PAMIKE-343724 format. One record per residue: x, y, z of N, C-alpha, C in turn; residue number from 1; residue in three letters. Coordinates in nm, 3 decimals, m for minus. Layout:
N
nX; nY; nZ; caX; caY; caZ; cX; cY; cZ; num; residuo
X; Y; Z; X; Y; Z; X; Y; Z; NUM; Ala
...
! end
This chain:
82
nX; nY; nZ; caX; caY; caZ; cX; cY; cZ; num; residuo
m14.210; m16.080; m11.912; m14.176; m15.942; m11.882; m14.289; m15.877; m11.803; 1; Met
m14.247; m15.795; m11.716; m14.344; m15.724; m11.632; m14.386; m15.597; m11.703; 2; Asp
m14.514; m15.580; m11.717; m14.568; m15.462; m11.786; m14.536; m15.333; m11.709; 3; His
m14.530; m15.340; m11.581; m14.508; m15.222; m11.498; m14.364; m15.176; m11.499; 4; Arg
m14.272; m15.261; m11.540; m14.131; m15.223; m11.537; m14.101; m15.115; m11.641; 5; Ser
m14.181; m15.106; m11.748; m14.157; m15.004; m11.849; m14.222; m14.870; m11.811; 6; Ser
m14.317; m14.874; m11.718; m14.381; m14.750; m11.674; m14.286; m14.672; m11.585; 7; Asp
m14.309; m14.543; m11.581; m14.224; m14.459; m11.498; m14.274; m14.461; m11.355; 8; Gln
m14.183; m14.440; m11.266; m14.215; m14.432; m11.124; m14.295; m14.304; m11.101; 9; Asn
m14.399; m14.304; m11.021; m14.478; m14.182; m10.995; m14.394; m14.067; m10.940; 10; Pro
m14.292; m14.099; m10.861; m14.205; m13.994; m10.809; m14.127; m13.927; m10.921; 11; Asn
m14.084; m14.006; m11.020; m14.011; m13.948; m11.134; m14.102; m13.859; m11.215; 12; Glu
m14.226; m13.898; m11.232; m14.322; m13.814; m11.306; m14.344; m13.682; m11.233; 13; Cys
m14.361; m13.690; m11.103; m14.381; m13.568; m11.025; m14.258; m13.479; m11.034; 14; Ala
m14.139; m13.538; m11.032; m14.015; m13.462; m11.041; m14.005; m13.393; m11.177; 15; Arg
m14.044; m13.461; m11.285; m14.039; m13.402; m11.419; m14.137; m13.287; m11.431; 16; Lys
m14.258; m13.305; m11.377; m14.358; m13.199; m11.380; m14.309; m13.081; m11.299; 17; Val
m14.251; m13.108; m11.182; m14.200; m13.001; m11.097; m14.086; m12.927; m11.167; 18; Ser
m13.997; m13.001; m11.233; m13.887; m12.938; m11.305; m13.939; m12.855; m11.421; 19; Thr
m14.039; m12.907; m11.490; m14.099; m12.831; m11.601; m14.164; m12.703; m11.549; 20; Met
m14.231; m12.714; m11.436; m14.297; m12.598; m11.380; m14.195; m12.492; m11.339; 21; Ser
m14.082; m12.535; m11.282; m13.977; m12.439; m11.245; m13.913; m12.377; m11.368; 22; Phe
m13.898; m12.454; m11.474; m13.837; m12.398; m11.595; m13.930; m12.297; m11.660; 23; Ser
m14.060; m12.323; m11.656; m14.156; m12.227; m11.711; m14.157; m12.100; m11.626; 24; Ile
m14.156; m12.116; m11.494; m14.152; m12.000; m11.405; m14.023; m11.922; m11.424; 25; Lys
m13.912; m11.993; m11.438; m13.783; m11.926; m11.458; m13.780; m11.851; m11.590; 26; Gly
m13.835; m11.912; m11.694; m13.841; m11.845; m11.824; m13.927; m11.721; m11.818; 27; Gly
m14.040; m11.732; m11.752; m14.129; m11.618; m11.739; m14.065; m11.507; m11.655; 28; Phe
m13.997; m11.547; m11.548; m13.929; m11.449; m11.463; m13.817; m11.380; m11.541; 29; Leu
m13.743; m11.457; m11.619; m13.637; m11.400; m11.702; m13.693; m11.303; m11.805; 30; Gly
m13.806; m11.340; m11.865; m13.871; m11.252; m11.961; m13.912; m11.122; m11.896; 31; Phe
m13.975; m11.130; m11.780; m14.018; m11.008; m11.710; m13.899; m10.922; m11.669; 32; Leu
m13.793; m10.985; m11.624; m13.673; m10.910; m11.587; m13.613; m10.840; m11.709; 33; Leu
m13.609; m10.910; m11.821; m13.557; m10.850; m11.944; m13.642; m10.734; m11.993; 34; Gly
m13.772; m10.752; m11.991; m13.864; m10.645; m12.035; m13.853; m10.524; m11.943; 35; Val
m13.845; m10.548; m11.814; m13.834; m10.438; m11.717; m13.703; m10.362; m11.736; 36; Thr
m13.594; m10.435; m11.754; m13.465; m10.370; m11.774; m13.463; m10.290; m11.903; 37; Thr
m13.515; m10.348; m12.009; m13.520; m10.278; m12.138; m13.611; m10.155; m12.129; 38; Thr
m13.722; m10.168; m12.061; m13.814; m10.055; m12.045; m13.750; m9.942; m11.967; 39; Gly
m13.678; m9.975; m11.861; m13.613; m9.872; m11.780; m13.503; m9.803; m11.860; 40; Ala
m13.424; m9.880; m11.933; m13.318; m9.821; m12.014; m13.377; m9.732; m12.123; 41; Ala
m13.485; m9.776; m12.185; m13.551; m9.695; m12.288; m13.608; m9.567; m12.230; 42; Ser
m13.665; m9.576; m12.112; m13.721; m9.457; m12.047; m13.612; m9.353; m12.022; 43; Tyr
m13.499; m9.397; m11.967; m13.390; m9.301; m11.939; m13.332; m9.245; m12.068; 44; Tyr
m13.323; m9.326; m12.172; m13.273; m9.276; m12.301; m13.368; m9.172; m12.358; 45; Tyr
m13.498; m9.201; m12.356; m13.595; m9.106; m12.409; m13.600; m8.977; m12.327; 46; Leu
m13.587; m8.988; m12.196; m13.585; m8.867; m12.114; m13.462; m8.783; m12.145; 47; Met
m13.349; m8.847; m12.169; m13.227; m8.775; m12.205; m13.246; m8.704; m12.340; 48; Asp
m13.304; m8.773; m12.436; m13.329; m8.712; m12.567; m13.429; m8.596; m12.555; 49; Gln
m13.528; m8.611; m12.469; m13.625; m8.505; m12.446; m13.557; m8.381; m12.388; 50; Tyr
m13.467; m8.400; m12.293; m13.396; m8.287; m12.233; m13.309; m8.216; m12.336; 51; Lys
m13.241; m8.294; m12.420; m13.156; m8.235; m12.524; m13.242; m8.153; m12.620; 52; Val
m13.352; m8.210; m12.665; m13.440; m8.140; m12.758; m13.500; m8.015; m12.693; 53; Ala
m13.536; m8.025; m12.567; m13.591; m7.911; m12.494; m13.488; m7.799; m12.483; 54; Asn
m13.362; m7.835; m12.456; m13.257; m7.734; m12.448; m13.234; m7.665; m12.582; 55; Asn
m13.244; m7.739; m12.691; m13.229; m7.680; m12.824; m13.341; m7.580; m12.850; 56; Val
m13.463; m7.617; m12.815; m13.577; m7.526; m12.835; m13.560; m7.401; m12.750; 57; Val
m13.519; m7.416; m12.626; m13.499; m7.300; m12.539; m13.390; m7.209; m12.595; 58; Ile
m13.282; m7.267; m12.646; m13.175; m7.186; m12.705; m13.226; m7.110; m12.827; 59; Ala
m13.310; m7.174; m12.909; m13.368; m7.105; m13.025; m13.461; m6.991; m12.983; 60; Asp
m13.538; m7.012; m12.877; m13.627; m6.906; m12.829; m13.546; m6.789; m12.776; 61; Val
m13.439; m6.817; m12.705; m13.353; m6.709; m12.653; m13.289; m6.633; m12.768; 62; Val
m13.242; m6.705; m12.870; m13.182; m6.640; m12.986; m13.285; m6.554; m13.059; 63; Ala
m13.408; m6.603; m13.072; m13.514; m6.525; m13.135; m13.545; m6.401; m13.053; 64; Leu
m13.547; m6.413; m12.923; m13.573; m6.298; m12.837; m13.462; m6.193; m12.852; 65; Gln
m13.338; m6.238; m12.860; m13.227; m6.143; m12.881; m13.239; m6.074; m13.016; 66; Asn
m13.279; m6.149; m13.119; m13.295; m6.089; m13.251; m13.407; m5.984; m13.250; 67; Ser
m13.516; m6.015; m13.180; m13.627; m5.920; m13.172; m13.583; m5.795; m13.097; 68; Ile
m13.508; m5.811; m12.990; m13.459; m5.695; m12.915; m13.368; m5.609; m13.003; 69; Asn
m13.279; m5.672; m13.080; m13.191; m5.597; m13.170; m13.272; m5.525; m13.278; 70; Asn
m13.375; m5.590; m13.330; m13.460; m5.527; m13.431; m13.534; m5.407; m13.372; 71; Leu
m13.585; m5.422; m13.251; m13.654; m5.310; m13.185; m13.559; m5.192; m13.165; 72; Glu
m13.436; m5.220; m13.123; m13.338; m5.113; m13.106; m13.309; m5.044; m13.238; 73; Lys
m13.297; m5.123; m13.343; m13.267; m5.066; m13.475; m13.384; m4.980; m13.524; 74; His
m13.507; m5.028; m13.504; m13.625; m4.951; m13.545; m13.633; m4.822; m13.464; 75; Val
m13.607; m4.826; m13.333; m13.609; m4.706; m13.252; m13.503; m4.607; m13.295; 76; Lys
m13.384; m4.659; m13.332; m13.279; m4.568; m13.378; m13.318; m4.504; m13.510; 77; Ser
m13.385; m4.578; m13.597; m13.431; m4.519; m13.724; m13.541; m4.417; m13.701; 78; Leu
m13.629; m4.444; m13.606; m13.736; m4.348; m13.575; m13.677; m4.222; m13.512; 79; Glu
m13.570; m4.237; m13.437; m13.505; m4.122; m13.373; m13.436; m4.032; m13.476; 80; Gly
m13.395; m4.086; m13.591; m13.330; m4.007; m13.694; m13.427; m3.925; m13.775; 81; Lys
m13.555; m3.950; m13.766; m13.653; m3.876; m13.846; m13.658; m3.735; m13.806; 82; Lys
! end
């Protein structure tokens, strides 16, 4: 038996290394694409939640301002009755 017949052809070894290298690059590229997509979706979701929360705070401030205006009117009307 020839000892070299069980060894792999150098071209086959290079092809396996090249395929492994492409699979690692593809996996890394897929990971980066997934992280980027998830990050972008999270950013837009958080910005939407921020806008909703900001609108709630603004509505509360406006309601407080209206209450203060009504209280001032009521106090002025009471002072006018003296």
